[in-house]
C-alpha positions in Angstrom: 0.0 0.0 0.0 1.4 3.4 -0.9 2.1 6.0 1.7 -0.8 8.3 0.6 -3.3 5.4 0.7 -2.1 4.3 4.1 -2.3 7.8 5.5 -5.8 8.1 4.1 -6.9 4.8 5.7 -5.5 5.9 9.1 -7.4 9.3 8.9 -10.7 7.6 8.0 -10.3 5.0 10.7 -9.6 7.7 13.3 -12.7 9.8 12.2 -15.0 6.8 11.5 -17.1 7.4 14.7 -17.6 11.1 14.1 -17.4 11.5 10.3 -17.8 8.3 8.2 -15.8 8.3 5.0 -14.3 11.7 5.7 -12.2 11.8 2.5 -14.7 10.1 0.3 -16.7 12.4 -2.1 -20.4 12.6 -1.4 -22.6 10.7 -3.7 -24.2 12.8 -6.5 -27.7 13.9 -5.7 -30.2 14.0 -8.6 -32.8 16.7 -7.9 -36.3 16.0 -8.9 -37.9 18.6 -11.2 -41.3 19.3 -12.7 -41.6 20.8 -16.2 -43.1 24.2 -16.7 -44.6 23.4 -20.0 -42.5 26.1 -21.8 -39.9 24.3 -23.9 -37.3 27.2 -23.8 -37.6 27.5 -20.0 -37.4 23.8 -19.4 -34.3 23.5 -21.5 -32.7 26.4 -19.6 -33.5 24.8 -16.2 -32.5 21.2 -17.2 -36.1 19.9 -17.1 -38.1 22.4 -15.0 -38.5 23.8 -11.5 -37.1 22.0 -8.5 -39.4 19.8 -6.4 -39.3 20.3 -2.6 -37.7 23.8 -2.9 -38.5 27.5 -3.1 -38.3 29.2 -6.5 -38.5 33.0 -6.6 -39.8 34.6 -9.7 -38.9 38.3 -9.9 -40.2 40.9 -12.3 -42.4 43.9 -12.9 -46.0 43.9 -14.1 -46.4 42.1 -17.4 -42.9 40.5 -17.1 -44.3 37.0 -17.4 -44.0 35.7 -13.9 -47.8 35.0 -13.6 -47.8 33.4 -17.0 -44.9 31.1 -16.1 -46.5 30.2 -12.8 -49.8 29.4 -14.5 -48.1 27.2 -17.1 -46.3 25.3 -14.3 -49.5 24.7 -12.4 -51.1 23.4 -15.6 -48.5 20.7 -15.7 -49.1 19.9 -12.0 -52.8 19.6 -12.2 -52.5 17.7 -15.5 -50.6 15.1 -13.5 -53.6 14.8 -11.2 -52.0 16.7 -8.3 -53.4 19.4 -6.1 -51.9 22.9 -6.0 -52.7 26.2 -4.3 -52.6 29.9 -5.2 -52.3 32.3 -2.3 -53.5 35.6 -3.7 -52.4 38.6 -1.6 -53.9 41.3 -3.8 -56.8 39.5 -5.5 -55.0 39.7 -8.8 -55.6 36.1 -10.1 -58.0 35.8 -13.0 -59.8 32.4 -13.0 -60.5 32.9 -16.7 -56.7 33.2 -17.4 -56.1 30.1 -15.2 -58.6 28.1 -17.2 -57.2 29.3 -20.5 -53.7 28.1 -19.3 -55.2 24.6 -19.1 -55.3 24.5 -15.3 -57.8 22.0 -13.9 -59.6 24.4 -11.6 -61.0 21.6 -9.4 -57.5 20.8 -8.4 -56.6 24.4 -7.5 -57.2 26.0 -4.1 -57.5 29.7 -4.5 -57.0 31.7 -1.3 -57.9 35.4 -1.5 -56.4 37.3 1.4 -58.2 40.3 2.8 -61.6 39.4 1.2 -64.7 39.5 3.5 -67.0 36.4 3.4 -69.8 38.5 2.0 -67.7 39.7 -0.9 -65.7 36.5 -1.6 -67.0 36.1 -5.1 -66.9 39.7 -6.2 -64.0 40.4 -8.5 -61.6 43.1 -7.3 -63.9 44.1 -4.5 -63.2 47.4 -2.7 -63.1 45.6 0.7 -60.1 43.5 -0.5 -58.3 46.5 -1.9 -58.9 48.7 1.2 -57.3 46.1 3.6 -53.9 47.2 4.8 -51.0 45.5 2.8 -49.3 44.1 5.9 -52.6 42.6 7.2 -53.0 40.8 3.9 -49.3 39.7 3.9 -49.8 38.2 7.4 -52.8 36.3 6.2 -50.9 35.0 3.2 -47.9 33.9 5.4 -50.2 32.1 7.8 -52.0 30.4 5.0 -48.7 29.2 3.5 -47.6 27.9 6.8 -50.8 25.9 7.2 -50.7 24.4 3.7 -47.0 23.4 4.1 -47.6 21.8 7.5 -50.8 20.0 6.3 -49.1 18.5 3.2 -50.8 17.1 0.2 -50.0 20.1 -2.1 -47.5 19.5 -4.9 -47.2 23.2 -5.7 -48.0 26.4 -3.7 -47.8 29.9 -5.3 -47.4 32.8 -3.0 -48.3 35.8 -5.2 -46.7 39.0 -3.7 -46.2 40.6 -7.1 -48.7 43.4 -6.6 -47.4 44.4 -3.2 -44.8 47.2 -2.8 -41.3 46.0 -2.1 -41.0 48.0 1.1 -43.8 45.9 2.6 -42.5 42.5 1.3 -39.0 43.3 2.7 -40.5 43.5 6.2 -41.0 39.7 6.2 -38.4 38.1 8.5 -35.8 36.0 6.8 -36.6 33.2 9.2 -39.9 32.8 7.5 -38.3 31.9 4.2 -36.0 29.4 5.8 -39.0 27.8 7.5 -40.7 27.5 4.2 -37.6 25.9 2.6 -37.4 23.3 5.3 -41.2 22.6 5.1 -41.0 22.4 1.3 -38.2 19.8 1.5 -40.1 17.8 4.0 -43.4 17.8 2.2 -41.9 17.6 -1.4 -43.8 20.8 -2.3 -42.7 23.2 -5.0 -43.1 26.7 -3.5 -43.3 29.6 -6.1 -42.7 33.1 -4.8 -43.8 35.9 -7.1 -42.3 39.3 -6.2 -41.1 42.5 -7.7 -37.8 42.4 -5.7 -35.8 39.6 -4.3 -36.6 38.9 -0.7 -36.0 35.2 0.1 -32.2 35.6 0.0 -30.4 32.2 0.2 -33.6 30.3 1.1 -34.5 30.1 -2.6 -33.0 27.2 -4.5 -33.8 28.9 -7.8 -34.1 32.7 -8.6 -35.5 33.8 -11.9 -35.6 37.3 -13.2 -38.3 37.9 -15.9 -38.7 40.8 -18.3 -41.3 41.7 -20.9 -40.2 42.1 -24.5 -41.9 43.3 -27.7 -45.7 42.9 -28.2 -46.9 40.3 -30.7 -49.6 41.2 -33.2 -51.9 38.9 -35.0 -54.0 39.0 -38.1 -57.3 39.6 -36.4 -56.2 41.3 -33.1 -54.0 44.2 -32.3 -52.3 42.4 -29.4 -51.8 38.7 -29.6 -49.2 38.3 -26.8 -45.8 39.4 -25.5 -42.2 38.2 -25.9 -40.7 37.2 -22.6 -37.1 36.9 -21.3 -36.1 34.9 -18.3 -32.7 35.0 -16.6 -31.3 32.6 -14.0 -29.8 34.6 -11.2 -29.1 31.7 -8.8 -29.4 28.0 -9.1 -28.3 26.0 -6.1 -28.7 22.5 -7.5 -26.7 22.2 -10.7 -25.1 19.2 -12.4 -21.8 18.2 -10.7 -18.8 19.0 -12.8 -16.0 16.5 -13.6 -12.9 16.5 -11.4 -10.6 16.2 -14.4 -9.4 19.5 -15.7 -9.9 19.6 -19.6 -7.3 21.0 -21.9 -9.9 23.3 -23.5 -12.4 25.5 -21.7 -15.8 23.9 -21.8 -18.7 25.9 -23.2 -20.5 27.9 -20.6 -24.2 27.0 -20.0 -26.9 29.5 -21.0 -28.3 31.7 -18.3 -31.2 33.1 -20.1 -34.0 32.2 -22.6 -36.7 33.8 -24.6 -40.3 32.6 -25.0 -43.7 33.9 -26.0 -47.0 34.1 -24.1 -50.2 34.4 -26.1 -53.3 36.2 -25.0 -56.6 34.4 -24.4 -58.2 36.0 -27.5 -55.2 35.2 -29.8 -56.4 33.3 -32.9 -60.1 34.1 -32.4 -61.8 35.1 -35.6 
């Protein structure tokens, strides 16, 4: 036995009780993903969004974050799984969700701030008049309850219409608690915001931007071009330990896609 191998065996034997296989590389972990239904985005993310993790989608209004989330939930409900949409500002359109091929009977829609007497009134003044932090607290409690209860394959926490100064008041411990609960329940948590707020709790951070409008033959506006950029991705494919002679090509960090309006193609 060579000197290096003997020294390694002695070290591993000494640390066997405290750290088994101290010098042995950890086995490669393959992260489970769920496709978004958008070919360009799935190719960029090596199959889709991570399961059992927090994904943060950041963008301004009309950037495509809601369209991407709806497309993802369509794949989840198509697989006969249940998902939830926690709507802080009463911004979700059931018509758009149905047009995105979401099975509404598998979607739990939680509207924060809405009074029981106005629960079925779209954009009711009672919901809009509720203080932002009060609605945020309701959303956070609802997310906690759903993650602890289990049974949901995907949970969308829509804070996209809330001003960043209110969202940044959420304690960082909340996001770490969500990450641990998501890993335990194997739930994909999607966080829609204007500004990044989950810090290192998010396994995947996507920045979305709106592009040029699409025009059709019968309508003035048929959709929008979208651009998505990967800002952080914790779980990537492990690289080889052998240093190549040539620099390998760098993976793409962005992709373009198109989202169509509900009325596109209607004559």
